[in-house]
C-alpha positions, 0 to 999 in steps of 0.5 A: 644122438642115439644116446639122446634118443634112448634117454628120451624114450626111457623118460617117456616110458617112465612117465607113461608107466607112472601115470598108468599107476597113478590112474590105477591107484586113483580108480580104487575107492578112496572111502576105504581110506577113511578109518586110516584118515581119521586115525591120522587126524585123531592121533596128530590132533587129539581130536576124534574127528568123524568123516560123514561124507565121501572121499575123493581123489584128484590125480593131477599133481600134486595128487589130493584127497578131499574129504567132505562133511567132517564133525567132531564133539570134543571138550565141549567144543562142536566142530563142523567142517565142510571140506578138508583137502590134503595135497600128497607127496605123488612119489611117496604115495605110489611107493608107500600107499600106507604112509603118506607124506602130506605137503599141504593142508586146506579147510574150508567152511569150519564152524566151531561152537563152544557155549555161545561162542562161534569160531568160523574159518572161511579157509585156512591153508598149511603148506610145505608140511614137515614134522618139527619145521615151520610151515606157511600158514594163511587163514581167514576167520571170524569170532563171535562172543554169543550167538547173534553178536557181531563177528570179529573178522581176523586175517592170519599170516605166519609160520606153524611148527608141529611136532607129531610126537608131543603134538606141541604146536609153535607160532613164530612171527605170525602177523594178524589184521582185524578191525580192532587190532594188528600186529605180530604174535608168537605162541608155543602150546602143548596139550596136557597129558591128563586134563581130567574131566571137563567142566560143565559149561554155560553160555554165561561162561567168561572163559572156556575152562576146558581149553585152559585146564587141557593145554599149556602155553606161553606167548606175546603179541607186539601190536601195532595198534588196538582200537577200543570203541573210537580210541586207537592205542599205539605199540601195545604189548601183550604176554599171556601164558597158561600151565593146565589152568593157571593162566595169566595175561599182562597188558601194557600201553606205554601211550595211554591218554598221555601217561602209561597203563599196565594191567595184569590178570591171573586166573586160577581155572582149577579152582572151584569156584574160579579165582581171578585177580586184576592189578591195574596201574595207571601212571601220569594219565590225563584224567579229563581225556580218560573221563571223556573216553569213559563218557563220565560227565565229571570236570577234573583235569590232572596227571592221575596215578591209580593202582591196587588189586581186585579179586573175583570168584566164579566164571559168569559176570553175576558171580564175579560181581557179586564176589568183587573184593580188593583194595585201589588207591588213586593220586590226583596229583595237583590240578582242578576239579569241579566242586560245583555239587559239594558247594550246592549241597553245603549252601543250605546247611551254612544258611542254618548258621547265616553263612551261606554267602561264604559258601557262594563265593566258592569257585565251581572249579577248584584248583587244588594241591592235593586230591588222593583216596582209597577205594575198598570193595568187599562184595557189595560194601564199599568204603571210600576215603579221599582228601581234597585239600583240606577237605576229607570224605569217609564214605560207607555203603553198599552197591547192588549190581543186580539193581544198580542201586547205590546207598552210600552215607558220606561224612565231609570234614573241613580242616584248617591246615595252612600249608595246603588251600583252606575252604572258606567255611563257617568257623563252626564247621571245621572239624565236624563231620558233615553227613551226606547220603547218595542213593540211586543208579551208580552212574547218576546217584543223587546226593544231599546232606542228610537233613536229619543228621544235619539238624542233630549237628546243629542241636548238638552245637547249641546244646554245648554237649560237645566241648569242641563245638562249644568252644567254637561257638564262644569263638564266634561270639568273640569274633562276631557279637559286639562286645556289649552284647557278648555276655548276654550271648554267652548266658544264652549259650550256657542256658542252652548248654544246661549247667555248663560252666563258662570256660576260662578265657 
């Protein structure tokens, strides 16, 4: 019993002495630690943080040191922190006041502005902080791409590992939830030792170039779902990497309108101007569902394959659109497409040959065996080549993004390959380029057969200057003119064609 009482009194004495020491330590003005704390934060994060408010102690274990009104201006980013709290190891603080051991860190009401973008953090906490060991992380934040834009809220819970020597950061098994996506991500990031001077930034910038040039990272996300507009895509995989400004992102959606979508983006952020490259690929996608989602009033049902490469330059939307170049290809397999627009335009032309009824008998929905094409872009100039069964289209022209004006001249040519469905057109038109001009906004251009070019086509046919056209006119005489009038018709054709000799039959 005496032994127990002795130990009890010794323990009480230790507690009293400890509390007294803590009280004495706490009564000291904590603001004298400002330079030390600012140096610690700058050394550990690389960010020169300034403490504008007071430092205060909370002495009840755990011992906490709070700092109010912190700010930093670093690499084009303006940081404002309302309050930062460090929970310290009490025994270590008493024994070694010059060496703090931080058990947890909490920040409240953080605002980061970069250009027009705004990141806000209501609260973020790191617990059990130990160098090179995973520390539980939780945060509630929101991101807005521009001043006044709707902010995207985000909840983050995971594990963060920090190496104080290299400032390497690792996020493992970190889950996030937002209105637009949810899933689990990993990240391994390190600062670049000498990123060079920060590039000039503007509110119109698409990417924060200073961040890309100042860090190296790799990571991936397994997203349970992603919502784009009103469409939800399941099981989306994202991989990303950056090496001091040489960045890439790969997105794979294995369930994309019945097929698969894959897109790869690369960015050379150290080049001047910045260079971009996008490589899209669609496989077996339901074209009708995709067009409906894109709000395109284009009746087309087919298994769509699409791929190619597009390149851009610059870091603003206007510069990127102006420098667009590349080539993409599509293959619509076998399907059905609305041809009413083409049908309507050709009726007037066929009427010039008294053949309008042929075109009127076309169905508005065409069941095709082949629909494929290539789209080439060089700045504002565009070239489109496509084939719909026996109909080919070659289009050349310009699109000006600044005014949303399209001006394209297309040539429709009907062929008669018996292996594919053949459009019922006047025989005279087989193999002849029929000009059609499309002008107006890209969403709803006005397309019509070019009347001047069509008139020249008819005149050329009647003049006999084109041997192929002349042969077809003669064939029409044999097929449709009664025998007793054929010689007269040929004589008239020869007269229209000048001194042309009647070909041998």
